[in-house]
N, C-alpha and C positions, 0 to 999 in steps of 0.2 A: 062686557060688550059681546056682540055676536061675532065669532070668529069667521064665519062664512063671508062676511063683508070685507074681510081683511085677510085674504088668502096668502098675501105676500109676507105677513109677519107670523103666520101660523107655524112654520118650521122653527122659527126662532123661540116662539113660546113653548113649544113642545120640547125643545132642547133644554130650556131653562127648568121646565117642569121635571124632566128626567134627571137633571143634575141635583135638584133639591131632593128628589125621592131616592136617589141611589147613594151608597157609600163609596168613597174612593177605594180602589183596589190597592191593597198594600203589598209591596213587593218583598220577597224573601232576601235578606242580606246575603251577599256572596263574599268569598275571601278576597277577591280582586274588586277594586273600585273604591273611590274616595268617598268618605262620609261627610255630611254636613249636618250641623245642629244649629237650628234656629231658635232663639230663646227670647222671651220677653216677660215683664212683670207688671202688674197693676197693683192697685191698692189692696186688692183682696185676694190675689192669687198669682200663680206663675204658669206659663205655657211654654211648650217647646215642640219642635217637630224634627225628627230624624229622616234624613234622606240619603240615598246612595246613588252615585253615578254608575249606571250599567248600560253597556252598549251605547255609549255617547249621549245617554239621556238620564235626567235626574228622576228617581222614583221614590215615592213615599214609602218609608219602612215603619214608622211608628209616630205616635202622638202622646203628649203628656200635658195634663191639666191638673194642678194641684191647688188646694185652698191654703191661704196663709192663716196660721193661727193668730189669735188676737194680739199676742206679744209680737209676732213677726210683722204684723200690719203696721206696728210703730217704727220699723226699720226705716232708715233713709233710703232714698231711691237707688243710691249706689249699691247698698247692701242687698236690696230686694233683687236688683238685676244680677248681682253676683251669686245670690242664693238660687236664682232660676238656673244658672249654669251648673252649680254644684248639684241640685237635684236631677237635672238632666243627666249628667255625667254618672252619677250614682245608679240611675235607673238603667242606662244603656252601657254600663261598665263592660258587660261580657262582649259587646260589639266593638267598643271604642279603645279599651286598654291594649289590645294586641293588634290593633288595625295595621294593615300592611303599609298604608299611606298615611302621611300627616292629614288629619281631619281639620275642618274649619268650623269655627263657632261664629255665627252671625248674631249681633246685637245691635240695638238702635241706641244704646247708651254709650256715648263717645268717650267718656271718662274711663270706662273699663279698659280701653287700649293701653292704658299706663299702669295697669295693676302689677305687672311684672318689674316695674322700675322701683328702685330703693324708696321706701316710704314707711311712715310710722303706722303700724297695724295694731289693731286691738286684738285681744285673745281670739275672738271668733274669726276675724279675718285671717289671722295667722294659721288657724286650723284649716280653713278653707284653701289658703294658699299651699300648704303642705300637700293637701289632697290633690290639688290640680297639677303639682309637679309630677305626678304619675303619668300623665297623659301627654301625648306629643300632638299639639294642636296649634293652629294659627288663628288669633282672634281678629275678626274683621268688623268694622262699623259700617252699618247700612242705615239708610234713612228710615224714619218710622213709617212712611207711606209704603215702603216695599216689604216691611216686616208684618204683613197682614196676618199670615197663618198663625204665627206664635202670638200675636196680639190678640186675636180672637179667642185663642185657647186660654189666655191669661184672664179673660173677662167672662168666661162661661159661668163662673161661680157668682150667684146672686147673693150679695151680702145681706146678712141679717141686721136690719137697722131698728128692730123693735125696742132695743134697749140702748141705742146710740145716743147717749146724753152727755158725751164728752164736750167740755167746752161750755156747758150750761151752768150758770151760776144759780144754785138752788137757794142758798142762804147768804145773807151778808155776813162778813167775818165777825162783825160786832155781836151777833147773836151768840157767839161762842165765848164771850168773855166769862171766864170762870172765877167765881168768888172764892178766894182763899180765906184762911183763917183771919178773923178780924183783928187779932193781935198783930199778926204779921202784916196786914194792910195798913195798920196804923203805923207801924215801924217804917214802911215804905213811904208812906205820905210825909213823915217827918224828916226823911233824908233830903238833904240839899242836892238838888240836880246839878251837876257840874258837867255832865257829858255833852259837849257840843254836838257830837254826832247825833244824839237824840233830837235835839232842837232842830238841826238841820233837816233831819228826815221828817219831822213833823211839819216843816214848812213846804218841803219838796213833794212829800207823798202823804197828805193827810188821810187818804183811804188806807194806807198801810201802817201809819203810826198815829195814835190819837190819844187824847186824854179824857178820862171820865172819873169825876169825884176824886181828883187828886192822884189818881193812879194812870200811869202811862201804859198803854197797851201796844204791842207790835204783833201784827197779824193774829190778833185775838188772845195773845199771851201776855201775861205781866211782865213788863220791862224792868228787871230788877236794877236798882241803882248800884253804883260802884261803892258798896258798903260791905265790908268783910263780915260785920255782925249779922247782917240780914242774909247774906249768902250762907254762912255757916248755920244759920237757923233753918233754912230751906234744905241744905244738904243733910243735915242731921235728922230732919223730919222724914226725908225720903230714903234714908239708909239705916238709921239705928232704931227707928220706930218698930214696935214689934210686928205690925202688919207688913212692914217693908222687907224684913228677913234678910238684911245685908246684901242686896243685889250687886252684881258685877258692874263694871264701868258702863257697858252698852245698855243694859237692862235699866240701870239707874238713869241713864241719860234720856232714854225714852220716857221714862216716868216723869222726870222733872220738866222736859220740854212740853208735855202736855199743857202745863200751866204757866211756866215761867220761861224767860229767855234773857240772856245777857251775852256779851261778845265773847267771853272766855269761858262759857259754860262747860265746854267738852274738857278743856284743860283742868278746870277746877274739879270737876267730878273724878277725873282720872287720879288727881293728886290725893283727893279725899279717900278714895277706895284704897289706894296704896298705903295710906297712913292709918287705916283701921287695923287695930291690933287683932280683933277677933278674925277678921277676913284673912290676915296674914297667917294666923295660927292654923286655921282650917282650910287653907288653900291647898289644892291638890298639886303636888310637885310632879311635873311632866317630863322633866329632864332625867336621863338615865342615871342610875347610882354610880358614883365613882368608887373604884377599887382603892382601898387605902394603900398608901405607899409604905412599905416596909423596908428598913435598911437591910443591906446585905449581911449575912452572918460573918462573924470575925473568924478568919482562918485559925487553925490549931497550931501552925508553926511558920516560920518565915519561908517565903518563896514558894508556898503552896498555892497561892493565888496571886496573879498579877494583873494590872490594869495597863493598858497601852494606848497611846494616842499620838498624833502627829501634829506639830506646829509648822505652819507655812502657808503660803511662800514667804521666805525671808529675803533680805539683801544677799546676794551671792557672796560666798566666801570659800575659795578653793573649790569651785564648781559645786558647792553644796548650798541649798537654798531652803532646807527644812531640818527639823530635828525630831527624831523619835523619842517619845518620853515613856520609859517603863518604870512602873512603881510597884514595889512589893506591899500588898495590902496589910500585911502583919507588922512589918518593921518600919514601913514608910521609906525604905531605902529606894534611891532613884538612880536610874541609868539614863543618860542622855547621850544619844547616838546621832551624829551629823548625818544627813542623807539628802535625797532630792525629792521634790514633789512628784516626779515621775516613778516613784518607788512602786515595784510590782510585788506580787505575792512571793515570788522566788527570792527577791531581794530581802523581804521581811523575814523569811526562813533563815537566810544566812545571818541576819542580825540576831534572831533568837538564839540561833546556835552558837555565835561567838560571844554575845553579851550576857546571855541569860543561862542556858543550858550548860554551857562550858564551866560556869562557876557555881551555879545554884541548882542544877538538875532540871529535870522536866516537870513544870507545874501540873497541878491537877485541874486549874481553871484559869481561862484567859478572858478578861472583861475588855471590850473595846467598843467604839461606835461602828457605824455601818459604812465606813470607807470602803472603797472597791478592793483595796489591798487586804483589809481585815475580813470581808465578807464573801471572798471569792469561793468558788467550788473547790479550787485547789487547797486552800487553807482548811475548809470544811473536811475534805478527805484527809489531810495530814493529821488534824486533830483527832479524828475518828481512828486513825491507825495508831496513834501514840497514846490514846485513851485520855485526851485532854477534853474537858467540858468547855465549849465556847459559848460565851454569853455575849450577845450583840445588844446594845442599848436600844430602847424604843425610840422610833423616829420622833424628832422634835423634842426629845426629852433627854438631854446630855447629862442630866443629874445622876443617872444610873452609874455613869463612868465618872463620878465626881472627884475621885482621887487624882486622876491625871488632869481632869478639867481644872481643878484648883491649882495644880502645879503650872498649867498654862497661863 
């Protein structure tokens, strides 16, 4: 139209023209001033806007528009919206991580308000949740009508639909009926069908389960009857046949499922592989080698080596509620000393002095468990000073101190 005839709308038209032709002026972020992140996600991308309050006005700082990969396009809308937040915070981490004030995240997906509440998370959501814990922010829900800037940025990506054939049925399932060995097919035909589940499925879902020439198919695969001879024939053919090369459980499962199916197929294949002698002989052992257990050497003379342990708590008798058991490893002679469960390292030294050293001299080696009175720094220093070798049993392996354990 001729603008000269409409002078009253000319200023408005020029204003629109100038707005379209010019880019918004982005403000430089400052130390002071609250940040705000507006996010949104579409089927093919994510968008976000970073703003900051400066001099009582909100100024645009940065924009983000990212394409979703083919795998991420399959995310549920909740995960897409959460992904938009994660991408925005990663991109502007240097602004938001050390922000002086708590920043806000605006989203039009209301369910995200509850993401901090206890819930069952998958592995991906758990990783995102841990990453978001680094930031100090407040999540606010806004209506989709007011979230226009982020919404536009999430839709800037033009999807490539040239190969978008998901959901299109190219072939009917019955085309993929695979002809197995005729001997096997004849065995399957002769089997009496007793599975009520098969018959029910054939009635309810004839497009899923059907019969052709005496063979029942389920989604294009032969439905094997509940006959062990037939199953063994199939499993042997897919595992022991020279071309099969003894596959593992998962590889064999994929191979068998291309042609056959029955309810317990996974369990039967696992048991078959575990029962294969050749597989077990050639299987790589991935557990660490166990160090062989060797008995302690026999001492040369009595009271050269002793083992010690404490029994308790026991019913109190004359203020004693435990017993110290000291055994000579050469002669098997035993000293039983009443004591208390509150025995300290100092008390233990007194028992050594009065019950062992006084009669038999200082031993060369003391074997005990890792009780606090036996494994203390004091006992370690004392044994070093007297030239006694102190052997503490391995954790959760009391057999090393078997002499006193047997007595207990």
